[in-house]
N, C-alpha and C positions, 0 to 999 in steps of 0.2 A: 376273562375274572373279574371276578371286583376289584374294586375300588379302597386301596388302605384307608380311603376313609370310614368303608362299612364298618372296622376294627374298635372294637366294643376301648374305650374310653382307657377310663384303671390298669386294666392291664390286658388285656385279648385275650381273656372268659372268661369266664363265668360270672356269678358275681357273688360264689361267695366259696373261690379257688381261687387261689392264693398263687400267684410269682414263685418261678420255682427259682432256687439254688443250681450255684458249682455243682452239688454233688453227680443227680444228670444234663450239666453240661453236655449238648453236646462238640462231638470227636470231629472232628475239624478231618476231612473226607472219605466221612463214613455216612454210606446209602443204610437207610433203615426203612422198617415198613411198618406193618400195622401189629402185634405180638399177638400170640395164640385169643382167636376169640372176643377179639376188642376191632369196631366195626364204628360206621358210623350213619346217618342219614341226614339231607338236608332239609330244614324245614323253612318256615317260614316268619322266625327269628332268626339262623342262618344255622344252630343243626345241635343232634345229638349223637353221643359219641359214647359210645355206651364198652358194657362186655356180658358178652350173653354165654357162657359160659356155664356148662355149671350146671350145678339142680333146683340150688340156693337163686332166693334175688340175691342180682352182686351187688353193691354199696356204687362199685364203681361207675357214675352214669355222668359226663362232663355238656355238661348244656352252656355252648360252641354261639357266644352272641357278632357274631357276624359272616357276610355269606362271603368275602373277602375269607374268612381262615377255612371256611369249610372248604372252597377254590383250591386253597392252600394241602389241604387232607387229599385229596385228589388225583392233586399234582401226584403228591409223593404214594400212595397206591395204582396211580399209572404209571407215574417211571417209578422204579422198581433201580432202576440205572447214575439216576439225582443223588448226588452227596449230597443230606437235607442242609448243609451250610451251605455249597454252591448252589442249596437252591432258594435260601434265606439271601444270599447277597445278586443273584437277578432278578427276585423279586422286590428289594433295596436297590440295586438302577433301576429297572423299568416303571418303579412307582417316585422311583427320587426322594426315597422315602430317609428323613432327618430322620439324627440315636436311637431319637426316644421311640419317632415306632418302628424302626428292626428290632429294639431292648425288644418289643411289645411282640415282635415275631417272633424269637429270638424266647422272651419268658416265653409262650405261648409252647415251639416245641421242646425246650427242657420244661417245663410242668407235660407233659404225653410223658417223655425217657420218663422221669419219675416216678411216674405211674405206673410203668413198660406197657403204656397204652401202644408207646412208639420203642421199638426194639431194630438193636444194628440186624445185616444181615450176613 
């Protein structure tokens, strides 16, 4: 897994996304997976999360400026039994994240929940 130092400094998402509010907050103990039609791919700068379902071009494309955050998405995909909050806790403990870094991880997941990219299982 990449280091959290690779995470985008401002808000752990793309340059155009904003951090999410409480409406899409991570539910403690809930497992999340990708919403129907959402997937991601790794790129040299981090990765792209996109929605590919439907016949019209879909504007739900998110540029993720961090290999570390793409690693987290891979963990969500590969460990469906792991609650999202537990993943964030494990990452915080493993990398000794401070409160601001942990808030960026939570904001990343919360934004994806609000966009429908991550949904409760």
